[in-house]
N, C-alpha and C positions, 0 to 999 in steps of 0.2 A: 653369492648369487647376484646376477645382473639385475638392477632395479628397473631397467627398461629393456625393450626388445632390441635386437641387433640393428634394426633399421634406424631407430631413433639414435642409437649410439654412433652408427656409421655416418648419419647425416651431420651430427654435431662435429664429428672429427673432420669431415670434409669442409664444413663451414669455417673451421679453424686451422686450415692449412694442409691437411692430408690430400694427396693426389688420388689415391685409389684405396679401396678397402677390400681385403681378401679374407674370406671366412676360414677359420681354423675348425675343422670338423670336430664335433662335440666329444668324440671319444678321446681326443687329444686335449681339448680344453678342460676336461675333467680328470686329467692324468697327473702323474707325478711330474716334478720339475724336469726330470730327465726326458720323459716321453713328450711332454709339452714342448720343450726346447727343440728336441729332434724334429718334431713335426713342423714347428714354426720355421726353423732354419731351412728345412727341406722345401717348404712352400715358397719362401723368398728366393731360394736358389732356382727353383722351377721358373719363377717369374722373371729371372734374369737380373736380379738386384746386384749392384756392385758393392753396396755397403750394408751392414746391419748395425743399428745403433740401439743401445739399451743403457739403463741407469744402473748404478752400483753404489752401495753404501760402504764399500771397502775401497782402499786405494787400488787403482787399476793394476799396479804391479803385483799386488797380492792375488787378484783374480786371475791374471794371466799365468802366474806361477802355479796356482792351484789347479787351473785347467790343464796345464802341461803335465803336472804330476798325476792327476786323475786319469788323463787320457792314456798314460802309459800302463796303468792298471797292473801292477805286479801281482803274481799268483796269490801271494799271501793276502793281499788286499781283497781280492775277489772272494776268497774263502771267508774272511772276516765279515765282508759286506753281506753275503748270503746268510750267515749265521745271525747277524744283527737284525736283518729284516724279518727273518723267521721268528725272532724273539719279540717282534712287534714294534721295534723302534721306528721312528719316522725315517724317510729316506735320507734327509739331510744329516740327522744324527747318526744313522747307520753308517753312512759313507764317511763322515768325519771321524767317528770312533775307529772304523775299520782302517782308515788310512793312517791314523796315528799309531795303531797297533802294528801295522805292517812296516811303516817307514819312520815313525817318530815325528812326522810333520803334521802340524795342525792346519786344518782346512777351515775357511770361513763358514759360519753358520747362519748369518743374517739372510733373510729371504731373497733380497735383490742380488746379493753376492752369490748365493747358491744357484739362482737361475742364470746369472751371468756366466758362472763356471760351466753350466750345462750348454749354454749357447756356444761358447768357445769350443767345448768338447765336440758338439754336434758339427761345427764347421769342419773340424778335423776328420770326424768320422765319415762324413759324406764327401770329403775331399773338395770342399767348396772354395771358390776363389773370392768369395765375399770378404771384404775387409771390415773388422769390428771397430766400432767407435764407442768408447765407454764414456758415459756422462756421469760425473759425480752427483750423488743425491745430496741435496742440501735442504735444510729445514726439517720438517716433521719426518720421523722414521716411518717405515712401512707399517700400516695399520694403527698408527699412533692415534691416541685420543686427544692429543694436544697439538696446537699449531704454533709455528715459530716464524715471526716476521710475515713475509708475503706467502708462505707456503703451508698448506695443510695436506694431510694424507688423503688419498681418494676415499678411504674408508670413512674418515671423519666427515668428509663432504657428503657422502651418501647418508650417513647417520643424521646429519643436519637436515638434509632434504626430507628424510622420512619423518622427522619430528616437526617439519614445517618451518624451520629456522632459515628463511630465505635471505635474511640479512647476512648470515654467516656464509651461505652458499655464494651469494653475489660477491663476497669479499675475496673469494678464491677461484671461482669458476668463470669462464667466458659467458657473456650475456646470452648467446644462443643456447648454451647448455642450460642455463637457468630457466629460460623460456620453455625449452623442451621438457625439462623435469616438471615444471609447473603444470604443463598441459597433459601429462601422462599419469596413468595410475601406476604408482611405484610398487614393485614386487619385492617381497622378502622371502627368506627361506621358509618362514612359517606358513606361507601360502601353499607350500608343498607338503604340509604336515599329514594330511589324510592319505596322500599318495605314498608317503614313506611308511606310514603305519600299515597300509594295505600290503605293501611288499614285504614288510617284516613278518607278516602272518604266514608267509611261505615257509618259514622255519630255517633252522641253522644249516641244514644240508644245502638248500638252495643258496642261502646267503654266502656260504663259504666259497661259492663259485663266482661271486661278484668281484670285479676288479677293485683292488685296494683293501679288501677285507682279508685279514690273516691274524694269527696270534690270538684267536679267541674273541676278536672284535664282534663277530656275529652274535655271540652270547650276550655281550654287553648291550648291544643294540636291542635285542629282544627283551632283556630284563628292563631296560629303560623304558621301552614302549609299554610295558605292563603298568607302569606307574605314571608316566607323563604322556601328554597328548601332542605337544607342539614339537616341531622340528628342532627349534633351538634348545628346548629342555632335554630332548633326547641326546643331542650333541653334548650338552654340558654334563649330563650324567654319564655318558660313555667315555668321556675324556679322562685319561690318566697320564702319568708322566711318560708312559711309553707311546701314547698316541697323541700326536700334536693336533691342535684344533684344525689346521689345514687338512691334514690327512683324514681325520674323521669326517670333515665336511665333504671332501671329495668322495669318500666311500659311501656316505649317505646319499649323495646325489647320484652316484653310479647305481645305487640300489633303486632309487626312484626311476631311473631311466632304463634299468636292466642291462647295464654295460658289464658283460661277463669277462672273466679272464681269458676265456677261449676266444671271444670276439676281438679283444685287444691284441692277442697274440697273432690273430689272422691278419691284422693290419698294422704292421710296425711303422709304416710311413703313409702319408696321404697319397692318393693316386689320382687326384684331380684338383683343379683350382676353381673355386666358386667366387665370382665377383659380386660384391654386395652393393658397391656404389663407386662413383668416380667424379672427378671435377671435369666439367665440360670443356674447359680450356686445356685439359691434359688427356684428351681422348687418344692422342698418339701413343701414350704409355699403355693404354688398354689394348690398342691394336698390336703393339709390339709384343705384349704378353701373349695374346691370342695366336699370333703368327709364329712365335718362337718357343713357346712352352713345350717341354717334352711329354706333357700329360694333357688330357682334355681340359678345356676351359669352359665352365658353365656361366652363361650370362642371362639365363631365364628358363622358364618352364619348358619352352620348346627345345631347349638343349639338354633335356634330361637324358638318362642313359637307358639303353635296352636292358631287359631283365637278365640277359646272358652276358652282359659286360662285366668286367672286373670291378668297375666303379659303382655298379648299381646298389649293392647292399650297403656300402658305407654312405652313399648319398641318401638313400631312402631312410636310413637310420637318423641322419641329420634332419630330414623332413619331419620324421616322427617326433624328435626332440623339440623342434620348433612348434609343432602343433600342440604338443603337451604344454608348452609354455603359454600358448595363447588360450588353451582351455582354462588354465589357472588364472590368467589375467582377464578373462571374459571377452577377449577380442575375437573377430572372425579368424578362422584357421587357414584354410587353403590359400586365401588371398595373400597372406603374408609368407607362408611356407614356400610358395613358388614366385615370390615377388621378383620381378626383373630388376637388374641393377639400375639405380637412378643416378642422374647427374645433378651436380650442384654448381 
């Protein structure tokens, strides 16, 4: 869960070197690694990017090899993958086990490497000309609770901010980020506890239609909700060796937002670009995207979509998700949901 709203995060990114911030629609940000990567790569391709850069905690040769192997998807692999997913295994474990069963080749399982494989696979799938640049991850591992030298995981920095350990945060985060975090009410998953419990009251039939819920996870959610009240306790109780923490967290947030399997199937790719912010000295990049993108580019409320447009439903759902976040945080809603892009 993001501890601050997207505009705070966008501003700190721009203040620390980013040129432009593009929003990933919420149904993709709450999706599996495969769908997340496909949507992100598609947006960057729409924007005319020449390179895509990402970190990996596996040697780049391993990631490239795995992506090539997975992209070929032999028939036996597809059968095994579907079987494993139906059994309730996480996507990463399902894919790794399926590929080993079909080919005898082991795929990486670490989070960054899994996502990296999906980025490379997506580049091939959409026939993009973007060139991948892989950056080795050094220091703390993904979601690590320990820091090594000059580097701590983003998860540990968030945990430190939530407990008010600003000396720790200042040791690893830029000053502008520290200031922004200090000035903002920080949000956690437990702020969504009542919303999750309300949705779980809808019952197993409804929950079985939520994206990310399968293999009886709906029953585990309902059982956990009868005993525990907080979001984190429900996740902890529902977790098993078959359901990774990441998968359960995504399924629970999809439940809160009402992201159904039917809705996800309707939008396999993003169909617009929404600009959140940009650097004023790089407005030429923004103009280039607006002029050349093959899909509409949104730069403010006045550029919203007509109700009969193919983008309207996906865009409005993103607005709903933003407003729900601000209800939880206690901030004004529409002012932020239709916030025009800002320059730094």
